[in-house]
C-alpha positions in Angstrom: 0.1 -0.1 0.1 1.4 3.3 -0.8 -0.3 5.8 1.6 -0.4 8.6 -0.9 -2.6 11.6 0.1 -4.2 13.8 -2.9 -5.2 17.4 -2.4 -7.0 19.1 -5.0 -6.5 23.1 -4.9 -8.3 26.1 -6.6 -6.3 29.1 -8.0 -6.7 31.2 -4.8 -5.4 28.3 -2.5 -8.9 26.9 -1.1 -8.9 23.2 -0.8 -11.4 22.0 -3.3 -10.9 18.1 -2.3 -8.5 15.8 0.2 -8.2 12.1 0.3 -7.7 12.6 4.0 -10.6 15.2 4.9 -14.4 14.5 4.5 -16.4 17.0 2.3 -17.9 18.1 5.2 -14.7 19.1 6.7 -13.2 20.8 3.5 -14.2 24.3 4.7 -12.1 23.9 7.9 -9.1 23.0 6.2 -6.5 26.2 5.8 -6.0 27.7 2.4 -3.0 26.5 0.8 -1.9 29.4 -1.5 1.1 30.3 0.7 2.4 26.6 0.9 5.6 26.1 -0.5 5.2 23.2 -2.9 2.1 25.4 -4.3 4.0 28.6 -4.7 7.3 26.8 -6.3 4.5 25.2 -8.7 3.2 28.3 -9.7 6.8 29.7 -10.6 8.6 26.8 -11.9 5.7 24.2 -12.8 6.4 21.7 -10.0 7.2 22.1 -6.4 8.1 20.0 -3.3 8.3 20.3 0.2 9.0 18.5 3.5 7.1 19.4 6.7 4.8 18.2 9.4 1.4 18.2 8.1 -1.0 20.5 9.7 -4.3 18.5 8.6 -2.9 15.2 9.6 0.1 16.1 12.0 2.5 13.5 10.5 6.1 14.5 8.9 5.0 14.6 5.0 6.7 14.9 1.7 4.8 17.0 -0.9 5.0 17.3 -4.4 2.6 19.7 -6.5 1.9 20.8 -10.0 -0.5 23.1 -11.9 -3.5 22.2 -13.8 -3.7 24.6 -16.5 -7.4 25.9 -17.6 -9.2 23.8 -14.9 -11.3 24.9 -11.9 -8.5 22.7 -9.9 -5.6 25.2 -10.2 -3.2 22.6 -8.5 -2.6 18.8 -7.8 -0.8 17.9 -5.0 0.5 14.6 -3.6 1.7 13.8 0.0 3.7 10.9 1.3 4.2 10.4 4.7 7.9 10.4 5.6 7.5 7.1 7.3 6.6 5.6 4.2 9.6 7.4 2.5 11.8 6.0 5.2 10.6 2.6 5.2 11.3 2.5 1.3 15.1 3.8 1.6 15.3 1.2 4.6 14.2 -1.8 2.4 16.3 -0.5 -0.6 19.4 -0.3 1.7 18.7 -4.0 2.8 18.3 -5.3 -0.8 21.5 -3.6 -1.7 22.9 -5.2 1.7 22.0 -8.7 0.4 23.2 -8.1 -3.1 26.5 -6.8 -1.9 27.0 -9.8 0.3 25.7 -12.3 -2.4 28.2 -10.4 -4.7 31.1 -10.9 -1.9 30.4 -14.7 -1.3 30.5 -15.5 -5.2 33.6 -13.3 -5.5 34.8 -15.5 -2.5 33.9 -18.7 -3.8 35.3 -17.9 -7.3 38.5 -16.9 -5.6 38.7 -20.1 -3.5 38.1 -22.3 -6.6 40.7 -20.4 -8.5 43.3 -20.6 -5.7 42.6 -24.3 -5.5 43.4 -25.0 -9.1 46.5 -22.8 -9.1 47.7 -24.6 -6.0 47.3 -28.0 -7.7 49.1 -26.9 -10.5 51.9 -25.3 -8.5 52.0 -28.5 -6.3 52.7 -30.8 -9.3 55.8 -28.1 -10.3 57.2 -28.2 -6.9 56.7 -32.1 -6.6 58.7 -32.3 -10.0 61.2 -29.7 -8.9 61.7 -32.0 -5.4 62.1 -35.2 -7.6 64.8 -33.4 -9.4 66.3 -32.5 -6.4 66.5 -35.8 -5.0 68.7 -36.9 -7.9 65.9 -38.5 -10.0 66.7 -36.8 -13.2 64.8 -39.1 -15.5 61.5 -37.2 -16.7 58.5 -38.6 -15.4 56.4 -40.8 -17.7 53.1 -39.9 -15.9 51.6 -37.0 -17.7 50.3 -34.8 -14.9 50.3 -31.5 -16.6 47.4 -30.0 -18.1 47.5 -29.1 -21.7 48.6 -25.2 -20.8 51.2 -26.6 -18.2 52.9 -28.7 -20.5 55.3 -25.8 -22.0 56.1 -25.4 -18.5 56.8 -29.0 -17.8 58.6 -29.2 -21.3 61.1 -26.6 -20.3 62.0 -28.0 -17.0 62.4 -31.7 -18.4 64.5 -30.2 -21.2 66.6 -28.5 -18.5 67.0 -31.4 -16.6 68.0 -33.5 -19.7 70.6 -30.9 -20.4 72.2 -31.1 -17.0 72.1 -34.7 -17.0 74.0 -34.7 -20.7 76.4 -32.2 -19.1 76.9 -34.3 -16.1 77.5 -37.5 -18.1 80.1 -35.5 -20.3 81.8 -34.2 -17.1 82.1 -37.6 -15.9 83.2 -39.0 -19.1 85.9 -36.3 -19.3 87.1 -36.8 -15.6 87.4 -40.6 -16.3 89.5 -39.8 -19.2 91.8 -37.6 -17.5 92.1 -39.7 -14.5 95.6 -41.2 -14.2 95.7 -44.7 -14.9 
């Protein structure tokens, strides 16, 4: 429910109709010609104001527009600020829920990406540890993902070259050794 109040005002400021006031009480309602939103609407084509309503006693936001060529000179809509504040609070809650959902999704995506990267790095570290331990033969098992084959190829080539150099150094040492 919106809880809007509509007021119809004559050019001289008399209230011709009001959704919160019965027809028999309209004569007792103050003249609205000097109300800020009515004055502004007369000058600029639209007017707004916020204040405590003298009719209902509730903090209210008003918006008025002129009606040209009619016995009703202005139409004014009023909305209690409690309704406005409730709507703002609801929007804030929705924004917070959206923010939390976005953060949760970002956290899950980050965790998934981190896990995949960790597994890939773990394979490289295990290979390096194997080579460090002296097991220089390249692994026959293909633990590498397609995009990691370049890294695996470079590491395996480097280990083979080191192995060839060590073998050559061993032969040269054996050749130079006095018999």
